[in-house]
N, C-alpha and C positions, 0 to 999 in steps of 0.2 A: 250982442243983443241979442239979434235974430238965431245965434248960433244958438245959442242958448234957449232959448223959446224950443226954437227945434230938438234939441237934444229933448227936453222937460217934455214935447211933444209925444216922442217916440217912445219916452220911456213908461209915458201916461198908456199909448197902446197897445203898447206891451204888457201894462198890466191889466188891462183891462181883459184882451184877449186869452191872460196868464188865469185869471182870476173865471173866466166865461170857462177855459176848458177843466179846472179844477172845482165845478158845479158841488156841493157836497152831495148832494141829492144822488147825482149821477154817479158817482163816485162810493155810494152805500149800495144804488144795484149793481154796480161793477162785480163789488164786493162781494155780495152776496148771489149771482150768476157764478163770483168762481171758486165758492165756500160750494156752492152744490153738485159746480163739474166736477168740483177734490172730492166731495162725497160722497160720489156716485160709483167712481173709478175707484176710490179705496174698497166702497160694497163689493164693485166688479173681480176687482185685485183678492179682495177674502175669496169671494166664492171660487175664485178658481183656483184657490191654494189648495179650499175645500175640499173641492175635486179630484183634484190630482190628490191629496191627501188620502183621500177614501178609494181612489181608483190601484192607488199603491198598497191600499190597508187589504182590499179585497183580491189583489194578483197574488199577497205574500199570506194570504191565509190559506192553512191545509186542509184542503178537503177533508172529511171527518171520514169517507170512503178510504182517500189513501192513507191515512194515518192506523187505520182497521188492519190494510194491506200490511202494513208495515209489522204490527203487531202477531200476524196472521204467522209471515214470515218466521221470525225471530224464533214461537213455537213450534215451527214446521208442518203447520198446516199450507202447503202449496196451491191445492184444490181450492183453500176457500181465499186461499189470501189472490190468486187470480179472477176468484169473484169480482173482488173487493174494489181488483184492479179496473178490470169494466167498467163495474158500476163508476170510478172514477172518469175517463173515458168518454160514459153515456152521458154522464148526469153533466159533469163540467167542460161540456166543449172548449176551443177555440183557447183553455187556458194556457198554463203553464204547468200547472199539475198535473192536467189531463196528457200532456205532454211526456212529463217524467212517468204516469203509468202506462202509457206505451211501451217507453224504454222499459219498463222496467220487465214487463210481459213478452216482449221480444228478448229479454235474458232468460226467460225461464225458459220458454221455447227451443230455447238455444240447448240451453245444459239439458233438457230432456232428451232432444235428441242426441248428442252427443253420448247419455248412459246408455245407448240405446246402443250406438256403435261401438260402447268400447264392450258391451255384454258378448253381442255378434262376433270381433276380434277375435275374444277371446274363446267363442265355441271354433270358430274359422280352423281356431291353431289348435285344439283340442282334436279338429275330424282331419286335418291334416294327419297326425301323428297313432289315431285310433289304433287300438290296441282290438284286431278284430277277432283275434283267438280269445277275448275276455268277453265283449259286446255280442248283444243277439243285435240281427237285420232290424228286429221292431223297434229298440230302440235307438239305435242310428235313425230311423226313419223319422222316427219321434222328435228329435236333436233339430233333423234339416225343416223339418215341420214347422220349429218354434223358429227358426234361423228366417223361413221369409216371412212368420209373421211379425216377426219382430221388423227386419226390413219396409215392410209394410208401413207399419207404426212411424219410422224412423222416416219416411216416403213422406208420410201426410203435415209430420211437424215441421219438415225441411219447409214443404210449401207454406205452409204458417207461416215463416221464419220468416223466408224469402218475402210474401206480401208486407209484414210489418216493417221489416230492415230498410225496403224499397220506402216509405212513408216517413222514417224517419229522415234516410238518407237526402228525401226531400225537404224533408220541415225544418231542421233541427238549428239551422242556421238564428231562426226567429226567435228559438231557446236557448239560445247556449251560453248565457248570462244569468239564470234561475238557478236559483241555489235554496235548498233544504236543511238552513240551518241548524234546525232543531228536533231534525227527523232523518233516522241512520235504514240502512235498508242488510242489516247483516242479521246472516243464518249459522244455525250451529249442527253440526256430525251427530247425530245423536242414533242412524245404526251402526249395530257391529261392527267394524271391520270385516269384508269379505272378498272372495275375489275366487277366480278358476283355476290361478296358476297352476294347479296340480293336476289338473285337467289338460291343460295346456300343453305339459310338460311329457304326460306318458298317455295322454287318448284314454283315460279308463279313471274311475268308472263315469258314466252320465251322470251329467250332475240333475238332482232334480227342478222341477220346475220354482219349487221354495229357493233354493242354492244360491241358481238363475235372478231370481226378482228380489234379494237377497246385497245380489252383487250388486244389479243396478242401481238401486236404492242408494246404496253404499257411496256410491260411483255418481251420484247425481248429488247427492248430498256434499260431496266432496267439491265436486267438481262447481255446481253453484255459489259454497262458499268464497273460490277463487274466482267466480264469474262477476260475482256482486261486489268483490270488494273490489276489483280491478275498473268494473265497468262507474264506480258511484266513487269518489274523491272529495275530501272535506264538504259534503254537501251539492257537490254538483254531478252531473255527469261528467265523466273521462269518455270525452269521445276517439279517441285516437284507440282504447282498448276496446270499447264498445263497437268500433267497426274493423277490427284487426280479428274478434267473436267471429263479428258476421263473413268475414272471407271466409274463415276455418271451416266457418259451419257448411256456407256456398259452396267449397270447392268442393264439397259431396255428392253435389249434384252439376250433371253434366252437361243438364242442357241453360241454368241458370248463366242470364247475359247481364246478373247482379254484380259478381263475385268481382272484376277489373273496377267496376264504378266504386266499390267499397274498399277496394285495397288502394286506389290512386288518392280517394279520402285519405287514408292513411300517412300515404307520401306526403298528401298537398297538408297536412295540420302537425306535421314532422319537417318543416320545410327550415324551423331555426333551430332544427333537433335531428344533426343527421348523425348522429352516432346511436341517436333509439336501436336498441334492440326491434324493436315492431317493424318500423325503418327499414332496416337493413334483411329483415325475412320477408315483408314484402314485395324490398325492390327484387331479391332474388329469385322469388315465386312469378314475378312479369317480368321480369330478364329471360326463365325459361320461357314465357307463357308465346314469347316474341315470335 
């Protein structure tokens, strides 16, 4: 009997304790607190998601000047395209779009320097084969003055390019995943085919300024088409091709300290593609420079 009473007493104590711990008023307060906490967390999550979405949308929006630069490139208005690229860099600082604009302008500058180099090379070959009996001395002097002027222009372009390539080499990894899915930078060849091959071969007649300008413009358009197609692939910058172009351009500057770094970057970016032709070209160049 005593054991039964003790058991009943213990059960009664447990019931009282359980009853106290499940006071309806206490449960209501706890429930309200949990619901408030859950609502707050939910609101914070929504805000965080919205902020992230807004950030992604902002980053993926193509600035108007960059879109206009694309249109100007297609129409062949290179000077206006460069103006819009400068506006993108200035008005949209520290964005992926601004960086893409910098790569675009850098590619254009490299191509401009290539076009001057192309004409100078042709004129140089012609001078080596000059038909002295058919050409007046003053015409030869005019040609030499043109070579000097073109060399000065090319040198300035290369210095501008070197500065842009240095910036791109230092920062491209922060922008390497950016894509321009609905924008391209195709260019067209509008100038009639022109070259100085006849003068190169026989050294006569001396080409006119208009002929030299036509040849330079045609070379620029052909080279720009190739360089743009190489630098931009499927909406992304192809940095192997860009740094390869940079290396070829900077090689013409005897005192550039950036040539080997950009060449080495080609090697680094093609570590998983050892048969890449540009990698092989660069490796041969670096081996010769040792």
